[in-house]
C-alpha positions in Angstrom: 2.9 -16.3 -17.8 -0.6 -14.8 -18.0 -1.0 -11.1 -17.2 -4.3 -9.9 -15.6 -6.2 -13.2 -15.3 -9.6 -11.7 -14.6 -10.3 -13.5 -11.3 -6.8 -12.9 -10.0 -6.9 -9.3 -11.0 -10.3 -9.0 -9.2 -8.8 -10.5 -6.0 -5.8 -8.2 -6.1 -7.9 -5.2 -6.7 -10.2 -6.1 -3.8 -7.2 -6.5 -1.5 -5.9 -3.1 -2.6 -9.3 -1.5 -2.1 -9.4 -3.0 1.4 -6.0 -1.5 2.2 -7.0 1.9 0.9 -10.2 1.8 3.0 -8.2 0.8 6.1 -5.7 3.6 5.4 -8.3 6.4 5.1 -10.3 5.0 8.0 -7.2 5.0 10.3 -7.4 1.3 11.2 -3.8 0.4 12.0 -4.5 -3.2 13.0 -6.4 -3.8 9.7 -3.5 -2.1 7.8 -1.0 -4.3 9.5 -2.8 -7.5 8.3 -2.2 -6.4 4.7 1.6 -6.6 5.1 3.5 -9.8 5.0 4.5 -10.8 8.5 8.2 -11.1 7.9 11.4 -9.3 8.7 11.8 -9.1 4.9 8.7 -6.9 4.4 9.6 -3.3 3.8 7.9 0.1 3.4 9.7 3.3 2.3 7.5 6.2 3.2 7.6 9.9 2.7 9.7 10.4 5.8 10.6 6.9 7.0 12.3 3.7 6.0 10.7 0.6 7.7 12.3 -2.8 7.6 10.2 -5.8 8.7 6.6 -6.2 9.8 7.4 -5.2 13.4 8.7 -1.7 12.3 5.8 -1.3 9.9 3.2 -2.2 12.6 4.9 0.1 15.2 4.8 3.0 12.7 1.1 2.4 11.9 0.2 2.4 15.6 2.1 5.6 16.3 0.7 7.3 13.2 -2.9 6.4 14.1 -2.6 8.2 17.4 -1.8 11.4 15.4 -4.9 11.0 13.3 -3.6 8.6 10.6 -2.5 9.2 7.1 -3.6 12.4 5.3 -6.7 11.9 3.3 -6.1 11.6 -0.4 -7.9 11.2 -3.7 -6.5 8.7 -6.2 -6.2 10.3 -9.6 -4.5 7.4 -11.5 -4.3 3.7 -10.8 -2.6 0.8 -12.4 -3.1 -2.7 -10.9 -1.5 -5.6 -12.6 -1.4 -9.3 -11.8 1.4 -11.6 -13.1 0.3 -15.2 -13.1 -1.7 -16.2 -10.0 0.6 -15.4 -7.2 2.2 -11.9 -7.8 1.0 -8.4 -8.6 1.7 -4.7 -8.3 -0.5 -1.7 -7.5 0.6 1.8 -8.4 -1.3 5.0 -7.8 -0.9 8.7 -8.2 -2.9 10.7 -5.6 -3.6 14.2 -4.4 -3.7 15.0 -0.7 -7.1 16.6 -0.2 -6.0 19.2 2.4 -2.7 20.4 1.0 -3.1 19.6 -2.7 0.3 17.8 -2.7 0.7 15.1 -5.3 2.1 11.8 -4.4 2.8 8.3 -5.6 2.5 4.9 -4.1 3.7 1.5 -5.4 3.1 -1.8 -3.7 4.3 -5.3 -4.6 1.8 -8.0 -3.5 2.3 -11.8 -3.3 -0.4 -14.4 -2.6 0.6 -16.1 0.6 -1.3 -19.0 2.3 -3.2 -16.4 4.3 -4.1 -14.3 1.3 -2.7 -11.4 -0.7 0.0 -9.5 1.3 2.2 -6.5 0.6 5.9 -7.5 0.6 7.2 -4.1 -0.5 5.8 -0.6 -0.6 7.1 2.9 -1.6 5.3 6.2 -1.0 6.6 9.5 -2.1 5.5 13.1 -2.7 6.4 14.9 -5.9 8.6 17.9 -5.7 8.3 21.1 -7.8 11.7 20.7 -9.3 14.4 18.0 -9.5 
């Protein structure tokens, strides 16, 4: 298996950047398009566990009405493609208003309709274990 084939890594990076833009711009319908439309898609958030595209989409619609996700600055990023059909994106970020540090990991798969997130996990760091 080839890791980080340049054109595949570029495609995955572009998809991730699109997701980040939609997140910070509070565009729930655009965000929903990045997730695999399947009951097997999942997203574990800071305060929620979402199973299936329908739950993820409902969460995004509700959150958008409250102003969307807190703005953040990415401080570290690792994007890796494995072959031509699979990849991961991992970031550390700082919420700009509160200064809280967090992490996000996403598993992406190339579907017929393009790169889609099949699994995501977002968490905030605590001061102590």
